[in-house]
C-alpha positions in Angstrom: 93.1 88.7 85.7 93.9 90.2 89.2 94.6 87.5 91.8 92.9 87.9 95.1 95.4 85.7 96.8 99.2 86.3 97.2 101.1 85.0 94.2 104.6 85.7 92.8 103.8 87.9 89.7 101.8 85.4 87.7 100.0 82.1 88.1 97.0 80.4 86.5 96.3 83.3 84.1 96.2 85.8 87.0 98.7 88.4 88.1 99.5 90.3 91.3 99.9 94.0 91.3 103.5 94.0 90.2 103.0 91.3 87.6 100.2 93.4 86.0 102.8 96.2 85.7 105.2 93.9 83.9 107.7 93.0 86.7 109.3 89.6 86.6 111.8 87.9 88.8 114.9 90.1 89.0 113.5 92.4 86.3 111.9 95.6 87.3 110.1 98.0 85.0 110.2 101.8 85.2 106.7 101.7 86.8 107.5 99.1 89.4 110.8 100.7 90.4 109.0 104.1 90.6 106.3 102.6 92.8 108.9 100.8 95.0 110.7 104.1 95.7 107.5 106.0 96.2 106.3 103.5 98.8 109.7 103.6 100.5 109.5 107.4 100.6 106.3 107.2 102.7 107.5 104.3 104.9 105.9 101.3 103.1 107.0 98.2 101.2 104.7 97.0 98.4 105.3 93.3 99.2 104.4 93.8 102.9 101.2 95.6 101.9 100.2 92.9 99.4 101.0 90.2 102.0 98.7 91.9 104.5 101.5 92.7 106.9 100.8 96.4 107.3 98.2 97.2 109.9 97.0 100.3 108.1 95.6 98.1 105.3 94.5 95.0 107.1 90.9 95.8 106.9 91.0 95.2 103.1 90.1 91.6 102.3 91.9 91.2 99.0 95.3 92.0 97.6 93.7 94.1 94.9 91.8 96.3 97.4 94.9 96.6 99.7 97.0 97.7 96.7 94.5 100.3 95.5 94.1 101.7 99.1 97.9 101.8 99.5 98.2 103.7 96.1 95.8 106.3 97.4 97.8 106.5 100.6 101.1 107.0 98.7 99.5 109.6 96.5 98.2 111.6 99.4 101.5 111.5 101.4 104.0 112.2 98.7 104.6 115.7 97.4 104.9 116.3 93.7 108.5 117.6 93.8 109.7 114.5 95.6 107.7 112.3 93.2 109.5 114.0 90.2 112.9 113.3 91.7 111.9 109.7 92.4 111.0 109.3 88.7 114.4 110.5 87.6 116.0 108.1 90.1 113.8 105.3 88.9 114.9 105.7 85.3 118.5 105.1 86.4 117.7 102.1 88.6 115.1 100.3 86.5 116.1 97.2 84.5 114.5 99.1 81.6 117.0 102.0 81.9 118.4 101.5 78.4 115.1 102.7 77.0 115.4 106.0 78.7 119.1 106.9 78.0 
């Protein structure tokens, strides 16, 4: 189900990282908004990682492996208190915000 090539959320019964988390064009989920802000906090952009534009992850030969490696990087470089604040912010910014009000 996970595409090894860059795609835009979904194609041919395969998804990219954000598509697997439910994101669609102009429609973020709480998970994808949270990830976006966590990546930003550590100086990364998810799309640039997936498109193999970040030197730190160029050694990974598939989008899936790059994404998983970048998740580990974010986890190791984001403190828990900041992560909690980002979650609160994500609830306000997500297109799913009505679920959490």
